[in-house]
N, C-alpha and C positions, 0 to 999 in steps of 0.2 A: 903306687899304681892304683887307680880307682877300679872298683869291681865292675864287671860287665853287667849291664841291666838284664834282667830276666826277659823283659820286652819293653818296647816303647809304644805307647798308645797315643794316637792322634784322634781328637774328637772335635767335630764341627758342632758349634753351640748356637742355639737360638737366642733371641733377645730375652732378657729376664722379665718375668712377671713379678710384680712387687705389691706388697700391701702398703708401702710407704713407711715413713718414720713411725716407729712404735716403741713402747717400753722395751728396753734391752737392745734396740737397734732395728734397722730395716730388715724385714724378712722377705726373701724372694726365692723363686725357683727358676732354674735354667734347664730347658730340655736339651737333650743330646739328639742331634738330627742324623748324624752318621759318624762313622769312624773306622779305624783299622788299627791293628797292632802287629808287631813283628819283633822277634827275637831269635836267638839260636834254637833252631828246631821247632819254632812255634810262630804261627802267624794266623791271622783271621780278621774278622770284622766285629764291630759293635752291633749288637742286636737292637731293634727299636724298643723304645720305652724307658730308657735311662734318663736320669735327671740329677741335678745338683741342687739341693736345698741349701740356701746360704743365709747367714746373718751378717749384716754389715754394721760394724760398731762405729761410734762417733769419730774415732781416729782413723777410720778407713780400713781397719783390719777386717778381713773376710774370714768367717768360719765356714768351712766346707763340709757338707755331708752328702756324698754322692752314692748312688745305688744304680747298678747297671749290670748287663750281661754281655759276655763275649762269646763268640763262637769261632772255634779254630777252623782252618781249612780242611780238617779231618772230621768235622761235625761234632767236636767236643764242646760242650757248653760250660761256662764258668760264671758263677755269680760273684760280683765284686761289691764290697762295701768299703768306702773310703772316707776318712775324716781327717781334716787338716786345717791349715791356716795359710792365708796369703796376706802379707803385710809389707809395707815399705814407707819411705819418707813421703810426706804429702804430695810433693811435686812429682814423684815417680808414680804414685797411685793415680794422679790426675792424667798423666801421660798414658797409662794403661787404660783408664776409663775412656780416653779419647780415641783408643784403637791404635795408638802409636806402637811401633816396634821398640821394645825396651829390652836391653840385654838382661838375661835372667840373673846375672850376678848383682843386679841393682835392687832386687827384691827377694823376699823370702817366700817360697811357695813349696810346702811340704805336706805330705799326707801319710797317714797310717792306713794300711790296707789289709783286709782279710778276704780270702778267696775260698769258694766252696765249689766242688764239682763231684760228679759221680763217674767221670771218665777215668778208666783204669790207668792210662798213661800219665794222668795229671793228679792222681790222688795225693801226691806229696804236697800239693797246694793247700790241702785241708789241714796240714800239720805244721804250717809255717806262718810267720808274720812277715809282712812286706812293708816297704816304705816307698813313697813316690816323690820325685823331684820334678816340679812342674814349671812350665813356661806358658805364658799367656800371650796369644796373638789376638788380632782384632776379632775374629770369629772362630777361633780355634784354640784348643788347649792341647799341649803335648806333655805327657807324663812318662818319665823313665822310671820303671818299676824294678826295685832291687829287693832281694831277700834280706831280712834282718839276720845278723849272725847269731 
């Protein structure tokens, strides 16, 4: 049986801004325009200002470095730092880039997550590590967040 996610985050994303091909790969940033999260006893929205700094390698592998804040429906704020990878066969990456719906089992999209908060109810977030399993849609990213054992 798979563990239940702590929460699932859905993020609307803007078009990437890029510097183009550069040594080490293409560097770009993707702003987060809106989002929401929900899990057992926890729900809320993505606060303005988050973004994902990315490095695209020659084989299409995407390095992800996201930084954003969540706010629960109880007013609790959580800072999130996330680093990871998204990669797949070249034809799958081309379909993702074209905005096609691609089943998530056809690509690898994982992140390592740290969360920080001062909210008393959520202080345990500060003492755990988390991982995310991602899905990419045309203008949206969905991340299921799980605690690491």
